[in-house]
MARLOVEX-875629 format. One record per residue (C-alpha): x, y, z; residue in one letter. Coordinates in steps of 0.2 Angstrom, whole numbers, plus 5000, padded with zeros to 4 digits. Example, Ala and Ser with C-alpha at 12.3 -4.5 7.8 and 13.67 -1.06 7.14 Angstrom:
506249785039A
506849955036S
% end
This chain:
521749315099M
520849155104K
519449255112K
519149345095M
519149185086I
517849115098S
516749265097I
516849255078S
516349065079I
514849105090I
514249245079V
514349135064S
513448995073L
512049115078V
511849185060L
511749005054A
510348975066L
509349125061V
507949085049P
508249145031V
506549235032S
507149365044V
508149435029F
506849395016A
505949525006H
504249565014T
502749675009A
503449815019E
505249795011D
504949704994P
506149684979F
505649834968V
505949864949T
505149984937D
503549974928L
503850054911V
502650104898S
502850144880G
504650064878G
505550034862G
506550194865S
507150284880V
506450434872D
504650364872T
504750254888A
503950314904T
504250254921D
502450244928I
502650144944G
503449984951D
503349794951V
503549734969R
503949554974V
504149464990W
503849294997N
503549195013D
503649005015G
501948975006D
501749104993S
502649224980L
501849394979F
501949504963V
501149674964E
500949804950Y
500849984958V
500550134946V
501350284955T
501050404941D
499250464943E
498950504925A
499050324921W
498050164926C
498049984922L
496749904910T
497649734908Q
498949634917T
499749464912H
501049374923L
502249224920E
503449154933V
504749024928S
506548964931T
506848954913S
506649094900L
506148964887G
504648904897E
503849084896I
502549074882P
503349154866Q
503549144847K
505149184838N
505749254854G
504249374857N
503249334873P
501349304871I
500549384886P
498849314882G
499549144886Q
500349184903F
499749084918T
499049234927Y
498149384921G
496649494921G
495649634913V
495449784924H
494349944925D
495750074925C
496450024942I
498050094950P
498749924955G
498449734957V
499349594966I
499549414961Y
499849274974T
500649114968I
500948954977S
502848934981M
503648784972S
505448844973W
506748824986D
507548964995S
509049034985G
508248984968S
508249124955E
506649144945I
506249244930L
504649354931I
503849424915A
502649564921A
501649624906H
500249754907G
499249884897V
499150054904A
498050194899Q
498150384900T
496850514895G
494950494897G
494150564912T
495450494924N
496850584914G
495850744912L
495550744931G
497450724935I
497950864923A
496850994931L
497751124941P
497451134960D
496951324960Q
496451454947V
495851634948T
494051664942I
493051814937D
491151774938V
489951874927T
488051864931F
487051834921P
488051734908G
487451824893H
489051894886G
489951734880F
489451584871G
487751524874E
486651604887P
487051524904S
486851564922Y
488551634924F
490051674912D
491751634920V
493451694915T
494851594922I
496651654923S
498251594931G
499251514917G
498451344917T
497651234904L
495951314911L
496351484905D
494851554895G
493051604897T
491651474899Y
489751464901D
489451404919A
488151354931Y
487751374949C
487751224962V
487151294978D
485551394982L
486051454999D
487651554995S
488251694984G
489451684969Y
491251744971F
492751804961S
494551764966G
495451614970T
494551444967A
495051264970N
494751154955V
493950974956Y
493450844944S
491650794946S
492350614947Y
493450634962E
492950634980P
492550814986L
493050895002P
491650915015S
491651105014F
491151104996V
489251134998P
488551004986I
487150914995E
487050764983Y
488750734975P
488150564970E
487150654957N
488650724948L
488550584935D
486750634931R
487350814929V
488750754917N
487450664907W
486350824906I
487850934899I
488150804886N
486450804879Q
486550974870D
484851024877Y
484951214872L
484951164853S
483351044856K
481551074856I
480551014871S
479050894869S
478151024879Y
478451164866G
479851284864G
481751264865N
482551214881Y
483451364889T
484851394902Y
483551424915G
482851244912D
484551174914L
484951274930Q
483351224938W
483751034935A
485551054941I
484951134957W
483750994960K
485050864957L
486450934968L
485551044980D
483950964982G
482951124982G
482251254970E
482451444971P
481051544979S
481351684966N
481551614948T
481851784940S
483651744937S
483151594926L
482551704912G
481451614900D
481151454908W
479751324910S
479451204925L
478851074913Y
480451084902R
481551084918A
480650934925Q
480750844908E
482650864909I
482750804927L
481650654924A
482750604909A
484350624920A
483650504933Y
483150384919A
484750384910N
486150474919G
486550354934E
488350284931G
488650394916F
490450434912V
490850544897P
491850464883A
493150534871C
492550694863G
491150714876E
491250844890V
491550824909M
490950944923A
492351034932I
491951114949I
492751284955L
492451304973A
493051434986H
494551374996P
493651395012S
491851415007F
491251555018F
489551545010W
490251554992K
489451444980Q
490351324968P
490251354950V
490151214936I
491051224919I
491451084907W
492951034897L
493050904882E
493750734888V
495350684878P
495350524870C
496250384880A
497850314874E
498550144879S
500250084880E
501149914883T
502049904900T
503349784906W
504149764923G
506049774923G
507649874924D
507349964907Y
508350114910F
509850014917G
510349844911T
508749764906P
508449574903L
507749574886E
506749434877F
507649384861P
506349434849G
506149604840K
504949694852N
505549784867W
504849654880A
505849634896I
505849524911Y
506849524928F
507549404940A
507049374958Y
507949264971T
506849164982V
507149215000Q
% end
C-alpha cells in the first residue's frame, strides 16, 4: 500500500513539473468550432468550415478555414476579449466593422490572425469571429461542374444554335446536359465522342490536357463574352465562327491550321482583329454575373484527342454573414436581435 502511494506521489510530482504547453492546443491539434453561414434558422444555416484556435507562450492564433469548396471569404472581422461587454456592439448586436482585427479578401479559402498574448494560462477568453462568405460566380460555377460527362461531337457545328466549329451534345444526368456550340483547342489531335473530363477554365489543368498556353484562357473568356458573331468588323462583313476559331487556336495552341477549309467563311484580317483585341483587353478577365465562362471537355487520357470548349452563364454571387461558434449545438449568443454568436477558448 505504501509503495502504491509513493508511486502516485511521484506521478503527481512529474505531472506538476511538465510544462502546460505539452498539453496545449497547437496548429496540428487546435481547438475547433464551426464556421456557419446564413444563420438565423437551422433551416437556412450552413456549416461551411471551421474556426481553429491555438496559442503558444507569445501569440494567440485564430484561423478561418472554409472546407466547403462552393464558398469563399470576402471579409473577416475578429475580436477577442475576456468580457462580452468589451466586444463592440449596439443594443446587444455586435458591430464587426469596429472589431480590432479584420480585412477584405478576394474570395479566399481561409485566413489566419496572430494576436500577441496578454492572458495567463487558464484564462477564458471570448472570441467573436465574423465573416462574409460568398458562393456563386466563377468559383461557384467551377465547383458545381461534374467531374465527367458523356459527349457526342458533331462536326461542323451547323445544326444547332449559331454556326460554330463543333456542336456538342452532353448527357449523363448532370447540370451540363444539353447541346452547345463549341470550339476546338488543339491543332494536332482529332475530336472524339464518349467520356470526357470537365474543367473550369479558371482552375489548374492536368498536364495531359493539350493546351499549350493555358495562361491565355482569360483572353479566350474575354472573346466569348464579346458577342462577335452579331457584330460587323471594321475590315468589312460580319465576324464568323471561323474568325473566332482561328483566334482561339492562336491563343491556346500558338499555331494556325495548314488547311483552313474547315473555317468556312473566314477572314485573316477579321481573325487577327479579334486576336489583337483579346491581347489588348483580355488579360486578367473574369466573367461577371450574367456573362459566360469557358468550360473545357477533355479526353480522360488524351491519346491525341482534342479538348472542346463550350460555355455556360455565370450565376450571380450570393453573400452571407458568417460567425464562428457552436451554432448547431449550444451556441453562445449576443443578446441583440440578430443571430450573431461567439465562443469561449481557454488559454493553454
